[in-house]
PLY file of the C-alpha trace (Angstrom):
ply
format ascii 1.0
element vertex 231
property float x
property float y
property float z
element edge 230
property int vertex1
property int vertex2
end_header
30.47 37.85 -155.00
32.20 36.06 -152.10
32.83 32.99 -154.30
34.23 35.15 -157.10
36.55 36.90 -154.65
37.91 33.53 -153.46
38.54 32.43 -157.07
40.34 35.70 -157.78
42.66 35.13 -154.83
43.40 31.58 -156.00
44.26 32.74 -159.53
46.46 35.54 -158.22
48.50 33.18 -156.03
48.85 30.08 -158.23
51.36 29.25 -160.94
52.59 32.70 -161.85
56.01 31.43 -162.91
56.66 29.36 -166.06
57.26 25.66 -165.44
60.65 24.23 -166.43
60.84 20.65 -167.67
64.13 18.95 -166.81
64.82 15.43 -168.11
67.54 13.22 -166.66
68.91 9.77 -167.44
67.61 7.19 -164.95
67.46 3.45 -164.53
64.62 1.44 -163.04
63.84 -2.15 -162.10
61.36 -3.87 -164.38
60.53 -7.45 -163.44
63.72 -7.54 -161.39
65.96 -6.45 -164.27
67.62 -3.10 -164.91
66.10 -0.87 -167.57
67.74 2.34 -168.79
65.78 5.39 -169.71
64.81 8.96 -168.86
62.59 10.57 -166.30
61.31 13.94 -165.13
59.74 15.30 -161.95
56.42 17.08 -162.30
54.33 19.32 -160.10
50.98 17.60 -160.01
49.02 14.97 -158.15
49.92 11.41 -159.02
46.41 10.49 -160.20
46.40 13.39 -162.67
49.88 12.51 -163.92
48.94 8.83 -164.34
45.86 9.75 -166.42
47.83 12.13 -168.65
50.76 9.69 -168.97
48.46 6.85 -170.04
46.89 9.04 -172.75
50.34 10.08 -173.96
51.61 6.49 -174.20
48.76 5.53 -176.53
50.50 7.47 -179.30
53.30 4.85 -179.17
50.98 1.92 -179.69
48.77 -0.43 -177.71
49.46 0.12 -174.01
49.55 -2.89 -171.71
49.90 -3.04 -167.94
52.31 -4.92 -165.72
52.35 -5.10 -161.91
53.64 -1.57 -161.35
54.41 -0.37 -164.87
52.99 0.01 -168.35
54.60 -1.10 -171.61
54.24 -0.92 -175.38
55.51 -3.66 -177.68
56.84 -2.64 -181.09
56.35 1.11 -180.41
56.13 3.90 -182.98
58.60 6.71 -182.21
60.02 9.54 -184.28
58.21 8.41 -187.41
59.60 4.87 -187.11
57.69 1.75 -186.11
60.01 -0.67 -184.32
58.89 -4.22 -184.90
60.97 -5.55 -181.99
61.61 -4.27 -178.51
59.47 -3.01 -175.64
59.20 0.45 -174.09
58.43 0.51 -170.36
56.88 3.40 -168.46
56.21 4.14 -164.79
54.76 6.84 -162.54
55.84 7.30 -158.94
54.66 9.70 -156.28
52.54 10.26 -153.20
48.88 10.70 -154.01
48.50 13.45 -151.41
51.35 15.62 -152.70
51.58 17.92 -155.71
54.57 15.99 -157.00
55.05 12.92 -159.19
57.72 11.48 -161.48
57.41 9.74 -164.84
59.97 7.44 -166.37
60.33 5.73 -169.74
63.00 3.18 -170.58
64.08 -0.02 -172.28
65.99 -3.20 -171.55
68.91 -3.30 -173.97
68.67 -7.08 -174.21
65.27 -6.73 -175.90
66.55 -4.45 -178.67
68.95 -4.75 -181.58
72.27 -2.97 -181.10
71.60 -0.60 -184.01
68.28 0.57 -182.55
69.32 1.19 -178.94
70.98 4.62 -179.35
68.16 5.84 -181.62
65.49 4.63 -179.25
67.18 6.13 -176.19
67.32 9.49 -177.97
63.61 9.21 -178.77
62.80 8.31 -175.15
64.49 11.47 -173.89
62.51 13.57 -176.37
59.24 11.83 -175.48
59.68 12.36 -171.75
60.45 16.03 -172.37
57.48 16.39 -174.72
55.20 14.83 -172.13
56.42 17.19 -169.42
55.75 20.21 -171.62
52.35 18.83 -172.67
51.36 18.08 -169.07
52.16 21.60 -167.85
50.47 23.24 -170.83
47.30 21.21 -170.28
47.41 21.98 -166.56
47.77 25.69 -167.25
45.02 25.48 -169.90
42.70 24.02 -167.26
43.52 27.00 -165.04
42.87 29.34 -167.98
39.51 27.64 -168.62
38.60 27.93 -164.94
39.65 31.56 -164.98
37.58 32.19 -168.11
34.56 30.60 -166.45
35.05 32.87 -163.45
35.44 35.88 -165.76
32.27 34.92 -167.64
30.45 34.70 -164.30
31.75 38.17 -163.36
30.66 39.60 -166.74
27.19 38.05 -166.34
26.91 39.40 -162.80
28.09 42.82 -164.00
25.46 42.79 -166.76
22.76 41.77 -164.27
23.78 44.61 -161.97
23.84 47.07 -164.88
20.35 46.01 -165.95
19.18 46.13 -162.36
20.59 49.66 -162.04
18.67 50.74 -165.15
15.43 49.26 -163.78
15.97 50.92 -160.40
16.60 54.30 -162.03
13.44 53.95 -164.14
11.45 53.03 -161.02
13.01 55.96 -159.15
11.99 58.32 -161.97
8.46 56.92 -161.98
8.35 57.19 -158.20
9.46 60.84 -158.43
6.71 61.62 -160.94
4.17 59.82 -158.77
5.35 61.81 -155.76
4.87 65.07 -157.67
1.33 64.02 -158.60
0.64 62.95 -155.02
2.01 66.24 -153.67
-0.24 68.14 -156.09
-3.19 65.97 -155.08
-2.37 66.54 -151.41
-2.32 70.33 -151.95
-5.62 70.15 -153.82
-7.04 67.95 -151.07
-5.85 70.39 -148.41
-7.49 73.33 -150.24
-10.68 71.33 -150.77
-10.71 70.47 -147.08
-10.53 74.17 -146.14
-13.29 75.02 -148.63
-15.56 72.29 -147.25
-14.92 73.38 -143.69
-15.81 76.96 -144.65
-18.96 75.79 -146.47
-19.99 73.76 -143.42
-19.45 76.83 -141.23
-21.47 78.98 -143.60
-24.17 76.33 -143.76
-24.39 76.27 -139.97
-24.77 80.04 -139.87
-27.41 79.85 -142.57
-29.27 77.16 -140.64
-29.22 79.32 -137.49
-30.51 82.34 -139.43
-33.27 80.31 -141.06
-34.23 78.78 -137.73
-34.42 82.25 -136.16
-36.52 83.52 -139.05
-38.80 80.52 -138.66
-39.36 81.24 -134.97
-40.15 84.86 -135.74
-42.62 83.85 -138.45
-44.30 81.43 -136.03
-44.70 84.25 -133.55
-46.31 86.52 -136.19
-48.67 83.67 -137.21
-49.68 83.12 -133.58
-50.20 86.85 -133.19
-52.47 86.88 -136.25
-54.39 83.83 -134.96
-54.87 85.59 -131.65
-56.24 88.65 -133.45
-58.52 86.38 -135.45
-59.99 84.81 -132.35
-60.77 88.20 -130.91
-62.94 89.20 -133.88
-66.70 89.18 -132.87
0 1
1 2
2 3
3 4
4 5
5 6
6 7
7 8
8 9
9 10
10 11
11 12
12 13
13 14
14 15
15 16
16 17
17 18
18 19
19 20
20 21
21 22
22 23
23 24
24 25
25 26
26 27
27 28
28 29
29 30
30 31
31 32
32 33
33 34
34 35
35 36
36 37
37 38
38 39
39 40
40 41
41 42
42 43
43 44
44 45
45 46
46 47
47 48
48 49
49 50
50 51
51 52
52 53
53 54
54 55
55 56
56 57
57 58
58 59
59 60
60 61
61 62
62 63
63 64
64 65
65 66
66 67
67 68
68 69
69 70
70 71
71 72
72 73
73 74
74 75
75 76
76 77
77 78
78 79
79 80
80 81
81 82
82 83
83 84
84 85
85 86
86 87
87 88
88 89
89 90
90 91
91 92
92 93
93 94
94 95
95 96
96 97
97 98
98 99
99 100
100 101
101 102
102 103
103 104
104 105
105 106
106 107
107 108
108 109
109 110
110 111
111 112
112 113
113 114
114 115
115 116
116 117
117 118
118 119
119 120
120 121
121 122
122 123
123 124
124 125
125 126
126 127
127 128
128 129
129 130
130 131
131 132
132 133
133 134
134 135
135 136
136 137
137 138
138 139
139 140
140 141
141 142
142 143
143 144
144 145
145 146
146 147
147 148
148 149
149 150
150 151
151 152
152 153
153 154
154 155
155 156
156 157
157 158
158 159
159 160
160 161
161 162
162 163
163 164
164 165
165 166
166 167
167 168
168 169
169 170
170 171
171 172
172 173
173 174
174 175
175 176
176 177
177 178
178 179
179 180
180 181
181 182
182 183
183 184
184 185
185 186
186 187
187 188
188 189
189 190
190 191
191 192
192 193
193 194
194 195
195 196
196 197
197 198
198 199
199 200
200 201
201 202
202 203
203 204
204 205
205 206
206 207
207 208
208 209
209 210
210 211
211 212
212 213
213 214
214 215
215 216
216 217
217 218
218 219
219 220
220 221
221 222
222 223
223 224
224 225
225 226
226 227
227 228
228 229
229 230
């Protein structure tokens, strides 16, 4: 019950307000060169954001890793597969804080002029989509944890309900047993009084019989004495 109370407090005090995903245009340095793109700040530990970001990037194509970034060559975006160009992606943040930032961008020199505006528009959408997906998955994890706690409460409640039924049955049986014992005690008490009275009567009878025996002995001796005197 103590553990369930702690979980209840955590659920009541965490993430009650809807998360808002805000995407902004940002540039970043990739291999010493400027890359233009879009980024968003997220509430979450960096390790969790990195894992989710890597899974998300796989939808664009085969993800490769650089020194401090990831990239996809010839990515698929918005229903179009671009045969040329590279999309770069990064995650920044402090591993100890509940805050991290993701960024996705391109180097214009690696793309055809006609594709750049389309790709940049897709990048903004993708960053926004990831932010929404990340928060929804994070909240879903909290929902799952809450459901597990609720299931535990329901199981505990059922155990207590069953236990209450068993205890009430035992209490009823105990009450019936007590009635029988009380009746037996009354019968025992009455039997005890009867036995005591019988013992008393027996003692009186023994005394009377003993007295009668002594008197008979005296009569016998008197007759014997008379017998001896016959001549």
